[in-house]
N, C-alpha and C positions, 0 to 999 in steps of 0.2 A: 504494500500500500504506500502510495506517495501522496502527501498532502502538504501544501505550503500555506503557512499562516504568519501574519505579521505579529508585532509585539502586543502583549496584553495591555489594556488600559482600565484602571479602576476595577480590577477583578473580572471584567467582562471577557468572553472568549475572544481571542485575537482574530482580526479579519483575515480572510483568504487573500493570498497574493499569487500572481501567476508563477507557474513553474515550467521547466522545459518538458514538452510532451514526449511521450514514448514514440519511437519511430513508427510503430504500428498505427498510432493515432494521427500522425502528422498529415498523411495523405487525405484524411477525411475532415480536417479542420477547414473552416471558412476563413477568408482573409481577415486578419485582425482578431480572430477568436483566440481567447486565452484559456488555458487549462488550469483549474484550481485543485483538482483531485483526480487521481488515476489509480486504478486497482486491477491487477491481473486476475483473470478468471482462474478458478482452482484447477490445477492439473488433474486431480483425481476425478473431478466432475467431467472434464473433457474426455478422459480415458474411459469412464463409465459410459458416456454417450457413444463413443466410438465402438465399444463392445456391443452395445445394443444395436447400432446400425449394422454391424457386421453379422450379428445374429439374424437380423431381418434378411440380409443379403444371403446368408447361408440357407435360411428357410426358403427363400425364393429358388435357390438351386435345387433343393430337395423337392419342392413343389414342381419345379420344371421337369425334373427327371420322372416324377410320377405322371405328369401330364403327357410327356413324350412316350412313355411305355404304354399308356392308355391309347394314345394316337396310333402307335405302331400296331397294337392289337386291332383297333377299329379299322385301320386302313387295310389290314390283311383280310378282315371279315368282309368289308365292302368290295374289295377287288375280287376276292374269290367268288363272291355271289353275283356281282353285276358286270364284271369286266367283259365277259363273253358277249353279253347282249348289247351293251353300249359303252365301248372303250373310252371314247372322248369324254362323255359326261361323267363317267366314273372317275377318271383321272382328275377332271376339273373339280369334282366334289371333294376328292381327297386333298387336293392342293388348297382349296378354300378352307377346309377344316384345319389343316396345318397352319395356314396363314392366320386364321382367327384365334386359334388356341395355342399353337406351338410357339408363336413369337412372343407371347405374354411374359414368360419367366425371364427372358434375357434382359429387356429394359428394366424390369422391376429389380432384378438383382444388381444390375449396373447402377441404378439410381441409389440404392441403399449403400452400395460399396463406396460410391463417390461421396455420399453424405457422411460416411464414416470418416473419410479424410478431412472433410470440412469441420466435423464435430471435434476432431482432435487438434485443430489448428489453435495456436495460442491466441488468447483474446484479452481485451482490456475494456474496462468500464471507466467512464470519465465524467466529471462535472466541469463545465466550462462557464464562461460569463454569459452564455446564451442558452445552453441546453444540457440535457442528459443524453449520453450516447454510449453504445456498446459496439465494439469492433470484434469480429471473429475472422482471423486470417486477413484476406483482402476485402472482405465484405463488411457492410455497415448494416446489421440487422435491426438496430434500434437507434432512433434519433427523435427526442421529444423536447419541445420548448419547455423552459423551466416553469412556465405558468400552467402547464398541463398537470402539475402535481395536485392531486386531490386528497390523498391520504398516504401514510407511510406504514407499510405492513411488511416487516421482515418475516421470512419463512425459512428458518434454519432446518437442516436435516441432521439425523444422528451421525452422519459421516463427517461433519465439521464444516460443510459448505451449505449454501442454500441460495435463496432468491430474495430480492427486495422489490416489492411492488408499490406503485404509487397511483394507479388509476385502473378502472375496469372499462371494458368495452362490451357492449351487448349486441349480438347479431340475431336476426330472425331467420331461421332455416325451415325449409319445407320438409315435411315428413309424410308418411302414408296417412297418418291421422290428421294432418293439417299443417300447422306451423308450431315451432317451439323457439323459445328465447334461449340463446346460449351465451353465457357470460364468461369471459376470460380476462386474466390479469395482464398488465403490462408493467415491465420493470426490468431491473438487472437480474440476469440469470447466472447461476453457478459461480457465485463469488464466496470467498472465505469470510467468515464472521459477518453475516448480514446485519446483526444487531448493531455492531459498531459502525457499519456503513450507514445504517438508518439514522444514527445520531449526527453523522457528518452531513447527510442529506437534509436533515431538519435545519441545521445551522446555515448551510449553504443557501437553502431556499429562503430562509428568513432574511439573510443578508442581501440577496438579489431583490427580494420584494421591497425591502427598505430603500434600496438604491435606485429602483426603477423609476419612481416618481421624480426625484431630483434629476436623474439622467434625462428623462423626457423633457423637463423644463429647460435644461441646458441646451438640448437639441433644438427645441423650438426657438429659444432666444437666438441661437447661432443661425438658424435658418432665416429668421426674420431680419437678422442683421447681415445676411449674405455671407455667413462664415461657416458653412457646413464642411469645408475642407479642414478647418481647425477641429471641428467635432470628430472627423474621421481620425485625425492624429491622436486625439485624446481618448478615443474609444467610445465617445458618446454617440458616434454614428459609424456606419460602415457602408461601403459602396458596392452595389450590385451592377456589374457591367455585362451587357449582352452584345458583344461585337457582331455576332451573326445576325442580330436583329437591328443593330444600329442605335441602341439607346443605353443609357445608364441612369441609375437613380441612387440616392443616399437615404438610408433608413436609420432609425435609432439603433444604438448598439446592441440592445437585448431583444430586438425583433427577429423573428425566424422567417426564413425564406424557403419556399418549396417550388419545384418546377414540374411540368408535365408536358406531354406532347399531345395536342388535340388534332385529330384528323377529320373532324366533322364540323358542321355548322349548326348552331342552335344552342339550346341550354347546355351548360357544361358543369355537371355536378362534380363535387369533390369525391374522388374514388381512390382506389388503391394505386393508381398510376403516379400519384404525387411522390416526389423524392426530394431529398435535401439538396438545396442549391450548392453547386460547386463551380468554381471559376473556370475550370477546363471543360465543362459540359456544354456542348453546343447543339444538343439534340432535343431542344424544347422550344415551344412557342407560347407557353403560358407560365406566368409567375404568380405565386400566391404568397402573400406576406401576412403573418399572424403576429399580434402584439398582446402584451399582458393586459392592457386596458380595454379589452373587448373591441379592438380595432382590427380591420381586415382590409387588404388591398388585393385586387386581382387585375392582372394585365394580360391580355391575349393579343397576339400579333397575327394578322392574316395578310396574305399576299394580295396585292392589287389596291385600287383606290377605295375610298369609303363606300360601303354598301348600304349605309343608312343615311337618311336625311334628318336634319334637325327637327322638322315638324313631325316626321314619322315616330321619332323617339319621344318627343314631348307629348304628343297627342295619342300615343298608343294605349288602347284599352287594356292590353295584356300587361304592359309595363305598370299601368296604374293599379291593376289587381295585385301584381306581384310585389311592387315596390312602394305603393302608397301615392299620396297626393304630391303634385308638383309644388315646390316652395320657391324655386328660383331656376332660371335657365339663362344660358349665354349662347347665342347663335354664332358668335365670332370669337371663339376661344383661341388664344395664341400661347403656345409653350415653346420657347426658344424659336427655332426656325419652322416649327410645325403649326398648322392651323386646323381647327375643327370646331366642335361645339360641346356644350355640357348641359346636363339636366340633373337637378338635385331634387330628391323626393324624401318625404318623411313617412314612416310606416310604423305600426305597432307590431311587436313580436317578429321582426324581420330577421333575415339571415342572408349570408352571402353564398348562394348556390350550395346549400347543404351544410354550411357552418352556422350553427346557432350561437349568437353572441351572448346570450344570457341576459339581455336587457329587453324591456318591453317596448321601448321607443328608440328607433334608430334613424339615422339619416344616411342616405346613400347618394353619392354623386357619381354619375356615369359620364365619362368623357370619351368622345370619339375623335381621334386625331389622325389626320392624313400625314403619313411620314414618307411620302414619295413612292418607293417601290412596294410599300405595304401600308396598312393602317393598323392603329392600336385602339383597342377597347379597354378603357381603364375604369375600374369600379373601386370607389373609396367608400368605406362604411365605418361609422362611429356612433356611439350613443348620442342621442339628440341633445341631452342635457350636459354633455361633457365638453365644455369649451376648449380645454387643453387638448383633448383628443382631436377635435376638429382643427385646431391650430397646427397640431403635429402633421395631420394629413395635408394641410395646405403647404407646410414646409417640404414634405416629401414630393408633392405635386410640382412645387416650384423647382425642385432639384432635377427634374427631367431634363436630359440633355443628350446630345449625340454622343455615342460611345462605341 
């Protein structure tokens, strides 16, 4: 376990300070992201997972041998009875039977065998100034913004390691009897001493929560004074650049960015395709930003000129039902070199395409920008009564630039 803390003051726990990240974590960190705590996953847990995966792979081999012996017997019976009457159809039927049943064990066994190697790969858990993440080998199976923490539930095992959960997700699955709700936990897996890690998580979350408000205020003041570059240097802000789409923005330092690739036109729900933003990732055209103060931003880039007119968006009955009443509009919006329009609506109990913000009254500003070879649809959402959140979104919108 590696943890960096500053000097104690008046008996209070010392604050977290940045520390050098482990090499396994470095490739998954965002620009300017700082690591405060890191913990290697337990080797015994990894080896136990590898043994289970190899047991499944071995079971697949045994099952495959049994299926192949059965197929050999059935093929012999079918050929001996029907070959003389219809040779072609008999051989085709045998071939289809082998194709449908005989090929199953091979990919199943290979899948579990490869999973065994991944399960045994060294892993790390980490707490940064923005999120909670877990790395396994070259993969990033877990990345959660710090404000996703809902509870802290350590789950030790008799073997000395365990898990540390902080929120639950519920999914509805279809069954023969109808539907059922399935709940599963999200958190760090296979770590030594989860109770000790839980105490660190509590202090880390409390520290970030206490710092989030002042950080947002400093970001807003810097943005309104035209000094977001200074905010990036101090860690109060960080830049997201999308050179393949031709734009860049600056967001507060503890906001989380996700990306996705949309290949269709229409409503774009939040699904499993969203992944953590990385500077070297150019295979996306949709950006989602989540913030602790129930703020959300979504940017979607599409090729070609604007496909919506100002009056279509302002007077749309569908937009009114979904996003509420129009409270302001701008038919001649200018952001840097780009031109477009904006419509702001207020609604009760709203959300941003599947994200429920937890507030009953929200404001959503939709901006449509002509960016030359493509156009951008930018959605900004914040609580209607939160003036600071709205000022923060204005500062982020003002930071849009070519990049």
